[in-house]
N, CA, C and O atoms as CSV, one atom per row, in Angstrom:
chain,resi,resn,atom,element,x,y,z
A,1,MET,N,N,200.564,278.820,73.743
A,1,MET,CA,C,200.019,278.779,71.866
A,1,MET,C,C,200.129,277.404,72.149
A,1,MET,O,O,199.035,276.976,72.518
A,2,ARG,N,N,201.028,276.512,72.126
A,2,ARG,CA,C,200.716,275.687,70.578
A,2,ARG,C,C,199.268,274.637,71.850
A,2,ARG,O,O,198.442,273.789,71.512
A,3,ARG,N,N,199.479,275.080,72.889
A,3,ARG,CA,C,198.403,274.510,73.860
A,3,ARG,C,C,197.275,274.781,73.589
A,3,ARG,O,O,196.498,273.901,73.960
A,4,ASN,N,N,196.812,275.614,73.099
A,4,ASN,CA,C,195.357,276.211,73.114
A,4,ASN,C,C,194.958,275.856,71.546
A,4,ASN,O,O,193.833,275.591,71.124
A,5,GLN,N,N,196.162,275.923,70.824
A,5,GLN,CA,C,195.641,275.421,69.314
A,5,GLN,C,C,195.040,273.555,70.098
A,5,GLN,O,O,193.938,273.022,69.968
A,6,LEU,N,N,195.964,273.167,70.660
A,6,LEU,CA,C,195.595,271.800,70.686
A,6,LEU,C,C,193.743,271.432,71.022
A,6,LEU,O,O,192.826,270.827,70.466
A,7,ILE,N,N,194.021,272.419,72.568
A,7,ILE,CA,C,192.700,272.177,73.035
A,7,ILE,C,C,191.585,273.012,71.910
A,7,ILE,O,O,190.442,272.849,72.337
A,8,THR,N,N,191.590,273.678,70.876
A,8,THR,CA,C,190.796,274.150,70.035
A,8,THR,C,C,190.528,273.081,69.273
A,8,THR,O,O,189.413,272.560,69.268
A,9,LEU,N,N,191.555,272.644,68.538
A,9,LEU,CA,C,191.090,271.314,67.880
A,9,LEU,C,C,190.846,270.480,68.148
A,9,LEU,O,O,190.672,269.553,67.357
A,10,THR,N,N,190.646,270.354,69.992
A,10,THR,CA,C,190.176,268.905,70.716
A,10,THR,C,C,188.595,268.591,70.622
A,10,THR,O,O,187.938,267.593,70.328
A,11,LEU,N,N,188.241,270.138,71.077
A,11,LEU,CA,C,186.936,270.622,71.549
A,11,LEU,C,C,186.073,270.534,69.785
A,11,LEU,O,O,185.065,269.872,69.536
A,12,CYS,N,N,186.765,271.311,68.908
A,12,CYS,CA,C,185.975,271.193,67.459
A,12,CYS,C,C,185.743,269.021,66.698
A,12,CYS,O,O,184.858,268.193,66.482
A,13,TYR,N,N,187.380,269.194,66.608
A,13,TYR,CA,C,186.927,267.333,66.898
A,13,TYR,C,C,185.415,266.738,67.734
A,13,TYR,O,O,184.469,266.215,67.145
A,14,SER,N,N,185.480,266.911,68.797
A,14,SER,CA,C,184.324,266.164,70.091
A,14,SER,C,C,183.201,266.962,69.238
A,14,SER,O,O,182.335,266.166,68.875
A,15,LEU,N,N,182.930,268.345,68.785
A,15,LEU,CA,C,181.425,268.691,68.858
A,15,LEU,C,C,180.964,268.127,67.482
A,15,LEU,O,O,179.827,267.658,67.424
A,16,ILE,N,N,182.139,268.134,65.818
A,16,ILE,CA,C,181.778,267.252,65.353
A,16,ILE,C,C,182.016,265.653,64.666
A,16,ILE,O,O,181.989,265.303,63.486
A,17,ALA,N,N,182.274,264.811,65.997
A,17,ALA,CA,C,181.950,263.414,66.256
A,17,ALA,C,C,180.873,263.398,67.197
A,17,ALA,O,O,180.420,262.295,67.500
A,18,ALA,N,N,180.436,264.318,67.657
A,18,ALA,CA,C,179.359,263.995,68.533
A,18,ALA,C,C,177.663,264.194,67.871
A,18,ALA,O,O,176.613,264.212,68.514
A,19,CYS,N,N,177.829,264.303,66.635
A,19,CYS,CA,C,176.838,264.659,65.420
A,19,CYS,C,C,177.216,263.323,64.690
A,19,CYS,O,O,178.313,262.937,64.286
A,20,SER,N,N,176.057,262.770,64.643
A,20,SER,CA,C,175.478,261.952,63.768
A,20,SER,C,C,174.599,261.641,62.457
A,20,SER,O,O,173.410,261.574,62.769
A,21,LYS,N,N,174.806,261.446,61.188
A,21,LYS,CA,C,174.382,261.244,60.730
A,21,LYS,C,C,172.348,260.551,60.856
A,21,LYS,O,O,171.372,260.938,60.214
A,22,LYS,N,N,172.426,259.683,61.724
A,22,LYS,CA,C,171.250,259.149,62.487
A,22,LYS,C,C,170.287,259.875,62.820
A,22,LYS,O,O,169.140,259.959,62.382
A,23,GLN,N,N,171.440,261.000,64.552
A,23,GLN,CA,C,171.070,262.031,64.858
A,23,GLN,C,C,170.137,263.177,63.399
A,23,GLN,O,O,169.008,263.664,63.345
A,24,ALA,N,N,171.110,263.194,62.618
A,24,ALA,CA,C,170.115,264.732,62.189
A,24,ALA,C,C,169.164,263.979,60.984
A,24,ALA,O,O,168.587,264.623,60.107
A,25,ASP,N,N,169.120,262.703,61.092
A,25,ASP,CA,C,167.863,261.990,60.599
A,25,ASP,C,C,166.638,262.087,61.662
A,25,ASP,O,O,165.427,262.007,61.455
A,26,GLU,N,N,166.922,262.166,62.139
A,26,GLU,CA,C,165.845,262.076,63.706
A,26,GLU,C,C,165.423,263.254,64.180
A,26,GLU,O,O,164.948,263.424,65.303
A,27,ILE,N,N,165.593,264.129,63.302
A,27,ILE,CA,C,165.804,265.937,63.732
A,27,ILE,C,C,164.430,266.287,62.695
A,27,ILE,O,O,163.388,266.716,63.192
A,28,LYS,N,N,164.578,266.037,61.127
A,28,LYS,CA,C,163.337,266.283,60.390
A,28,LYS,C,C,162.421,265.725,60.981
A,28,LYS,O,O,162.298,264.594,61.451
A,29,PRO,N,N,161.349,267.176,60.895
A,29,PRO,CA,C,160.383,267.161,60.797
A,29,PRO,C,C,159.298,265.851,60.117
A,29,PRO,O,O,159.718,265.391,59.055
A,30,ALA,N,N,158.027,265.267,60.618
A,30,ALA,CA,C,157.197,264.258,60.130
A,30,ALA,C,C,156.760,264.628,59.308
A,30,ALA,O,O,155.909,265.502,59.470
A,31,VAL,N,N,157.109,264.151,57.886
A,31,VAL,CA,C,156.222,264.000,56.974
A,31,VAL,C,C,155.943,263.036,56.152
A,31,VAL,O,O,155.988,261.898,56.618
A,32,PRO,N,N,155.583,263.213,54.726
A,32,PRO,CA,C,156.258,262.031,53.991
A,32,PRO,C,C,156.778,262.018,52.958
A,32,PRO,O,O,156.631,262.918,52.131
A,33,GLU,N,N,157.516,260.964,52.779
A,33,GLU,CA,C,159.013,261.058,51.847
A,33,GLU,C,C,158.805,262.407,50.566
A,33,GLU,O,O,159.490,263.357,50.187
A,34,THR,N,N,157.603,261.888,50.250
A,34,THR,CA,C,157.578,262.433,48.923
A,34,THR,C,C,156.201,263.587,48.882
A,34,THR,O,O,155.070,263.204,48.581
A,35,PRO,N,N,156.558,265.214,49.282
A,35,PRO,CA,C,155.437,265.252,49.925
A,35,PRO,C,C,154.585,265.871,48.604
A,35,PRO,O,O,154.999,266.149,47.478
A,36,GLY,N,N,153.279,265.974,49.162
A,36,GLY,CA,C,151.683,265.559,48.039
A,36,GLY,C,C,151.265,264.599,47.843
A,36,GLY,O,O,150.204,264.542,47.221
A,37,THR,N,N,152.094,263.083,48.411
A,37,THR,CA,C,151.703,262.175,47.541
A,37,THR,C,C,150.343,261.308,49.081
A,37,THR,O,O,150.314,261.222,50.309
A,38,ALA,N,N,149.585,260.933,48.023
A,38,ALA,CA,C,148.565,260.536,49.236
A,38,ALA,C,C,149.534,259.115,50.000
A,38,ALA,O,O,150.693,258.848,49.683
A,39,VAL,N,N,148.944,258.573,50.743
A,39,VAL,CA,C,149.632,257.423,51.560
A,39,VAL,C,C,149.366,256.307,51.362
A,39,VAL,O,O,149.043,255.710,52.389
A,40,THR,N,N,149.354,255.757,50.513
A,40,THR,CA,C,148.306,254.070,49.985
A,40,THR,C,C,149.419,253.229,49.940
A,40,THR,O,O,150.593,253.596,49.883
A,41,PHE,N,N,149.071,252.283,49.962
A,41,PHE,CA,C,150.116,251.217,50.036
A,41,PHE,C,C,150.530,250.934,48.806
A,41,PHE,O,O,150.788,249.731,48.804
A,42,THR,N,N,150.778,251.495,47.527
A,42,THR,CA,C,150.939,251.484,46.376
A,42,THR,C,C,151.695,252.135,46.269
A,42,THR,O,O,152.772,251.621,45.967
A,43,ALA,N,N,151.651,253.961,46.469
A,43,ALA,CA,C,152.259,254.644,46.790
A,43,ALA,C,C,153.485,255.075,47.456
A,43,ALA,O,O,154.451,255.664,46.971
A,44,VAL,N,N,153.230,254.586,48.933
A,44,VAL,CA,C,153.721,254.846,49.675
A,44,VAL,C,C,154.511,253.768,50.636
A,44,VAL,O,O,155.696,253.720,50.963
A,45,VAL,N,N,152.861,252.522,51.114
A,45,VAL,CA,C,153.698,252.062,52.409
A,45,VAL,C,C,154.252,250.293,51.510
A,45,VAL,O,O,154.635,249.339,52.186
A,46,ASN,N,N,154.155,250.245,49.943
A,46,ASN,CA,C,154.687,249.033,49.484
A,46,ASN,C,C,155.971,248.868,49.803
A,46,ASN,O,O,156.418,248.093,50.648
A,47,PRO,N,N,156.908,250.040,48.712
A,47,PRO,CA,C,158.468,250.643,48.966
A,47,PRO,C,C,158.807,250.763,49.745
A,47,PRO,O,O,159.886,250.173,49.786
A,48,LEU,N,N,158.514,251.412,50.957
A,48,LEU,CA,C,158.300,251.278,52.647
A,48,LEU,C,C,158.991,249.888,52.431
A,48,LEU,O,O,160.203,249.937,52.224
A,49,PHE,N,N,158.233,248.325,52.455
A,49,PHE,CA,C,158.089,247.162,53.058
A,49,PHE,C,C,159.399,246.633,52.247
A,49,PHE,O,O,160.473,246.304,52.752
A,50,GLN,N,N,159.075,246.630,50.967
A,50,GLN,CA,C,160.294,246.147,49.579
A,50,GLN,C,C,161.696,246.394,50.193
A,50,GLN,O,O,162.590,245.593,50.465
A,51,THR,N,N,161.589,248.355,50.393
A,51,THR,CA,C,162.995,248.175,51.037
A,51,THR,C,C,163.661,247.932,52.722
A,51,THR,O,O,164.780,247.851,53.229
A,52,LYS,N,N,162.514,247.888,53.094
A,52,LYS,CA,C,162.604,247.685,54.635
A,52,LYS,C,C,162.335,246.665,55.285
A,52,LYS,O,O,162.501,246.548,56.499
A,53,CYS,N,N,161.718,245.494,54.239
A,53,CYS,CA,C,161.209,244.049,55.336
A,53,CYS,C,C,161.544,243.387,54.907
A,53,CYS,O,O,162.000,242.351,55.391
A,54,ASN,N,N,161.430,243.836,53.255
A,54,ASN,CA,C,161.720,242.387,52.328
A,54,ASN,C,C,162.678,241.730,52.820
A,54,ASN,O,O,162.183,240.894,53.576
A,55,ASN,N,N,164.071,241.627,52.803
A,55,ASN,CA,C,165.732,241.345,53.016
A,55,ASN,C,C,164.977,240.110,53.653
A,55,ASN,O,O,165.012,239.031,53.060
A,56,CYS,N,N,163.906,240.322,55.532
A,56,CYS,CA,C,164.224,239.027,56.210
A,56,CYS,C,C,162.704,238.766,56.082
A,56,CYS,O,O,162.494,237.632,56.512
A,57,HIS,N,N,161.845,239.206,55.771
A,57,HIS,CA,C,160.180,239.222,56.042
A,57,HIS,C,C,159.864,238.061,54.392
A,57,HIS,O,O,159.022,237.179,54.566
A,58,ALA,N,N,160.348,238.113,53.351
A,58,ALA,CA,C,159.914,238.075,52.078
A,58,ALA,C,C,159.573,236.170,52.258
A,58,ALA,O,O,160.153,235.413,53.036
A,59,PRO,N,N,158.704,235.887,51.475
A,59,PRO,CA,C,158.797,234.451,51.050
A,59,PRO,C,C,160.057,233.556,51.046
A,59,PRO,O,O,160.953,233.741,50.223
A,60,GLY,N,N,160.139,232.008,52.533
A,60,GLY,CA,C,161.564,232.068,51.802
A,60,GLY,C,C,162.925,233.003,52.554
A,60,GLY,O,O,164.133,232.816,52.410
A,61,ARG,N,N,162.384,233.790,53.181
A,61,ARG,CA,C,163.886,234.436,54.213
A,61,ARG,C,C,164.087,233.640,55.731
A,61,ARG,O,O,163.769,232.465,55.918
A,62,GLN,N,N,164.540,234.324,56.514
A,62,GLN,CA,C,164.949,233.529,58.024
A,62,GLN,C,C,163.593,233.917,58.496
A,62,GLN,O,O,162.915,233.015,58.988
A,63,ALA,N,N,162.931,235.477,58.404
A,63,ALA,CA,C,161.804,235.742,59.132
A,63,ALA,C,C,160.676,235.602,58.545
A,63,ALA,O,O,159.754,236.173,59.127
A,64,ALA,N,N,160.405,235.055,57.608
A,64,ALA,CA,C,159.443,234.785,56.970
A,64,ALA,C,C,158.282,233.785,57.932
A,64,ALA,O,O,157.068,233.952,58.050
A,65,THR,N,N,158.950,232.978,58.391
A,65,THR,CA,C,158.227,232.134,59.930
A,65,THR,C,C,157.514,232.927,61.018
A,65,THR,O,O,156.560,232.552,61.701
A,66,ILE,N,N,158.126,234.040,61.050
A,66,ILE,CA,C,157.637,234.661,62.183
A,66,ILE,C,C,156.158,235.497,61.176
A,66,ILE,O,O,154.944,235.490,61.382
A,67,TRP,N,N,156.750,235.941,60.418
A,67,TRP,CA,C,155.914,236.889,59.163
A,67,TRP,C,C,156.462,237.940,57.751
A,67,TRP,O,O,157.163,238.922,57.505
A,68,SER,N,N,155.431,236.756,56.986
A,68,SER,CA,C,155.736,237.066,56.021
A,68,SER,C,C,155.600,238.165,54.703
A,68,SER,O,O,154.880,237.632,53.858
A,69,PHE,N,N,155.910,239.087,54.398
A,69,PHE,CA,C,155.493,240.310,53.786
A,69,PHE,C,C,155.759,239.580,52.430
A,69,PHE,O,O,156.756,239.026,51.967
A,70,ASN,N,N,153.797,239.905,51.716
A,70,ASN,CA,C,153.749,239.327,50.387
A,70,ASN,C,C,153.187,239.525,49.881
A,70,ASN,O,O,152.490,238.650,49.369
A,71,GLY,N,N,152.913,241.650,49.424
A,71,GLY,CA,C,151.756,242.313,49.289
A,71,GLY,C,C,150.465,242.838,50.134
A,71,GLY,O,O,150.408,242.217,51.195
A,72,TYR,N,N,149.421,243.778,50.001
A,72,TYR,CA,C,148.605,244.334,50.641
A,72,TYR,C,C,148.354,243.583,51.494
A,72,TYR,O,O,148.660,243.961,52.625
A,73,ALA,N,N,147.655,242.117,51.343
A,73,ALA,CA,C,146.947,241.457,52.527
A,73,ALA,C,C,148.213,240.963,53.417
A,73,ALA,O,O,148.204,241.568,54.488
A,74,THR,N,N,148.804,240.467,53.359
A,74,THR,CA,C,149.964,240.265,54.670
A,74,THR,C,C,150.031,241.353,55.287
A,74,THR,O,O,150.142,241.491,56.505
A,75,VAL,N,N,149.962,242.246,54.412
A,75,VAL,CA,C,150.305,243.963,55.267
A,75,VAL,C,C,148.941,243.740,56.827
A,75,VAL,O,O,148.922,243.437,58.020
A,76,THR,N,N,147.855,244.218,55.515
A,76,THR,CA,C,146.796,244.006,56.538
A,76,THR,C,C,145.495,243.243,57.240
A,76,THR,O,O,144.431,243.699,57.659
A,77,ALA,N,N,146.196,241.460,57.178
A,77,ALA,CA,C,146.026,241.111,57.934
A,77,ALA,C,C,147.223,241.060,59.048
A,77,ALA,O,O,146.911,240.798,60.209
A,78,ASN,N,N,148.548,241.301,58.717
A,78,ASN,CA,C,149.164,241.466,60.199
A,78,ASN,C,C,149.218,243.200,61.089
A,78,ASN,O,O,149.804,243.768,62.011
A,79,ALA,N,N,148.433,243.384,60.305
A,79,ALA,CA,C,148.145,245.465,60.874
A,79,ALA,C,C,148.755,245.442,62.565
A,79,ALA,O,O,149.875,245.833,62.892
A,80,ALA,N,N,148.072,245.078,63.173
A,80,ALA,CA,C,147.946,245.038,64.772
A,80,ALA,C,C,149.934,244.348,65.033
A,80,ALA,O,O,150.762,244.873,65.778
A,81,ARG,N,N,150.154,243.087,64.135
A,81,ARG,CA,C,151.288,243.388,64.987
A,81,ARG,C,C,152.264,244.068,64.405
A,81,ARG,O,O,153.005,244.734,65.129
A,82,ILE,N,N,152.432,244.051,63.254
A,82,ILE,CA,C,152.881,245.326,62.632
A,82,ILE,C,C,153.590,246.572,63.323
A,82,ILE,O,O,154.695,246.939,63.720
A,83,LYS,N,N,151.619,247.201,63.168
A,83,LYS,CA,C,151.720,248.467,64.358
A,83,LYS,C,C,152.522,248.455,65.524
A,83,LYS,O,O,152.875,249.576,65.890
A,84,GLN,N,N,153.148,246.906,66.637
A,84,GLN,CA,C,153.083,247.328,67.359
A,84,GLN,C,C,154.453,246.940,67.338
A,84,GLN,O,O,154.883,247.072,68.484
A,85,ALA,N,N,155.423,246.483,66.497
A,85,ALA,CA,C,156.531,246.130,66.956
A,85,ALA,C,C,157.295,247.346,65.875
A,85,ALA,O,O,158.516,247.498,65.925
A,86,VAL,N,N,156.307,248.286,64.776
A,86,VAL,CA,C,157.492,249.281,64.118
A,86,VAL,C,C,157.299,250.532,64.667
A,86,VAL,O,O,158.247,251.315,64.722
A,87,LEU,N,N,155.928,250.907,65.186
A,87,LEU,CA,C,155.564,252.261,65.410
A,87,LEU,C,C,155.464,252.323,66.983
A,87,LEU,O,O,155.682,253.365,67.600
A,88,VAL,N,N,155.091,251.045,67.632
A,88,VAL,CA,C,155.439,251.129,69.347
A,88,VAL,C,C,156.526,251.221,69.789
A,88,VAL,O,O,157.005,252.189,70.380
A,89,GLU,N,N,157.197,249.845,69.453
A,89,GLU,CA,C,158.297,248.836,70.339
A,89,GLU,C,C,159.041,249.768,70.022
A,89,GLU,O,O,159.715,250.408,70.829
A,90,LYS,N,N,158.984,250.075,68.010
A,90,LYS,CA,C,160.095,251.133,67.438
A,90,LYS,C,C,161.735,249.755,67.746
A,90,LYS,O,O,162.875,250.156,67.981
A,91,SER,N,N,161.242,247.817,67.618
A,91,SER,CA,C,161.997,246.934,66.577
A,91,SER,C,C,162.275,246.324,66.160
A,91,SER,O,O,163.056,245.390,66.340
A,92,MET,N,N,161.306,246.917,64.951
A,92,MET,CA,C,162.060,246.733,63.080
A,92,MET,C,C,161.721,247.738,62.481
A,92,MET,O,O,160.599,248.234,62.380
A,93,PRO,N,N,162.718,248.076,62.053
A,93,PRO,CA,C,163.389,246.717,61.729
A,93,PRO,C,C,164.012,246.411,62.011
A,93,PRO,O,O,164.510,247.095,62.906
A,94,LEU,N,N,164.674,245.254,61.712
A,94,LEU,CA,C,165.873,244.499,62.696
A,94,LEU,C,C,166.784,244.789,62.124
A,94,LEU,O,O,166.854,244.482,60.935
A,95,GLY,N,N,168.368,245.855,63.082
A,95,GLY,CA,C,169.503,245.406,62.562
A,95,GLY,C,C,169.352,247.181,61.726
A,95,GLY,O,O,170.324,247.767,61.250
A,96,GLY,N,N,168.327,247.581,61.732
A,96,GLY,CA,C,167.866,249.404,60.701
A,96,GLY,C,C,166.566,250.578,61.800
A,96,GLY,O,O,165.946,250.616,62.863
A,97,SER,N,N,166.762,251.121,60.892
A,97,SER,CA,C,165.682,252.048,61.364
A,97,SER,C,C,164.815,252.450,60.381
A,97,SER,O,O,164.842,252.043,59.220
A,98,LEU,N,N,164.001,253.294,60.867
A,98,LEU,CA,C,163.131,253.826,59.888
A,98,LEU,C,C,162.937,256.037,59.891
A,98,LEU,O,O,162.629,256.548,60.968
A,99,SER,N,N,163.090,256.681,59.038
A,99,SER,CA,C,163.444,258.134,59.177
A,99,SER,C,C,161.625,257.919,60.422
A,99,SER,O,O,160.819,257.042,60.733
A,100,ALA,N,N,161.991,259.940,60.781
A,100,ALA,CA,C,161.134,260.154,61.270
A,100,ALA,C,C,160.353,260.477,60.190
A,100,ALA,O,O,159.451,259.684,60.457
A,101,ALA,N,N,159.914,261.106,59.003
A,101,ALA,CA,C,159.000,260.982,57.990
A,101,ALA,C,C,158.054,259.131,57.987
A,101,ALA,O,O,156.908,258.724,58.176
A,102,GLU,N,N,159.486,258.502,57.629
A,102,GLU,CA,C,159.074,257.095,56.820
A,102,GLU,C,C,157.429,256.436,58.222
A,102,GLU,O,O,156.307,255.971,58.027
A,103,LEU,N,N,158.487,256.896,59.875
A,103,LEU,CA,C,157.554,256.689,60.464
A,103,LEU,C,C,155.464,257.045,60.251
A,103,LEU,O,O,154.330,256.568,60.309
A,104,GLN,N,N,156.352,258.304,59.978
A,104,GLN,CA,C,155.042,259.088,59.739
A,104,GLN,C,C,153.866,259.090,58.842
A,104,GLN,O,O,152.765,259.635,58.914
A,105,SER,N,N,154.494,258.228,57.876
A,105,SER,CA,C,153.950,257.894,56.978
A,105,SER,C,C,153.343,256.383,56.635
A,105,SER,O,O,152.847,256.031,55.564
A,106,LEU,N,N,153.487,255.730,57.623
A,106,LEU,CA,C,152.907,254.719,58.028
A,106,LEU,C,C,152.231,254.969,58.900
A,106,LEU,O,O,151.169,255.312,58.381
A,107,GLN,N,N,152.118,255.043,60.257
A,107,GLN,CA,C,150.943,255.245,61.236
A,107,GLN,C,C,149.842,256.117,60.483
A,107,GLN,O,O,148.811,255.963,61.138
A,108,ASP,N,N,149.535,257.145,59.172
A,108,ASP,CA,C,148.821,257.709,59.334
A,108,ASP,C,C,148.624,256.806,57.910
A,108,ASP,O,O,148.127,257.620,57.131
A,109,TRP,N,N,148.739,255.821,57.366
A,109,TRP,CA,C,148.772,255.039,56.817
A,109,TRP,C,C,146.758,254.053,57.675
A,109,TRP,O,O,145.557,253.957,57.423
A,110,PHE,N,N,147.855,253.610,58.728
A,110,PHE,CA,C,147.484,252.590,59.653
A,110,PHE,C,C,146.054,253.394,60.573
A,110,PHE,O,O,145.213,252.703,61.148
A,111,ASP,N,N,146.014,254.600,60.565
A,111,ASP,CA,C,145.142,255.653,60.759
A,111,ASP,C,C,143.734,255.593,60.419
A,111,ASP,O,O,142.699,255.261,60.997
A,112,LYS,N,N,144.253,256.285,58.616
A,112,LYS,CA,C,143.454,256.513,57.238
A,112,LYS,C,C,142.988,254.703,56.946
A,112,LYS,O,O,143.198,254.545,55.744
A,113,GLY,N,N,142.598,253.692,57.389
A,113,GLY,CA,C,142.245,253.101,56.946
A,113,GLY,C,C,142.427,252.328,56.009
A,113,GLY,O,O,141.672,251.678,55.286
A,114,MET,N,N,144.547,252.574,56.151
A,114,MET,CA,C,145.102,251.150,55.098
A,114,MET,C,C,144.691,251.310,54.193
A,114,MET,O,O,143.878,250.401,54.355
A,115,ALA,N,N,144.418,251.723,53.103
A,115,ALA,CA,C,144.233,252.479,51.248
A,115,ALA,C,C,144.645,251.434,51.104
A,115,ALA,O,O,145.149,250.815,52.041
A,116,GLU,N,N,144.547,250.948,49.891
A,116,GLU,CA,C,145.717,249.716,48.816
A,116,GLU,C,C,145.481,251.052,47.712
A,116,GLU,O,O,146.001,251.030,46.597
């Protein structure tokens, strides 16, 4: 009896531990973070870059020599590099990740002409 309880408890713990928050985030459907929000630089992309890129890519920061985030002009001028690193290679943000919804919003913004 005790052995069965131990096996059941171990199995339950293993199943719970197998699911992580990151995996749960990846399952979410790819929709804008705020449904109904137009995908513009001001409404969606700028806040995303402020929270996910600014720590390293702001002027004067460690990765600013590679690319410096300084508003709309710097993002649109470097659109090909950003798309490659974020959407294709998924190598950015370094040490973090974007949700499926954030990735889809960014893809939509690039695809629809990068509205300010």
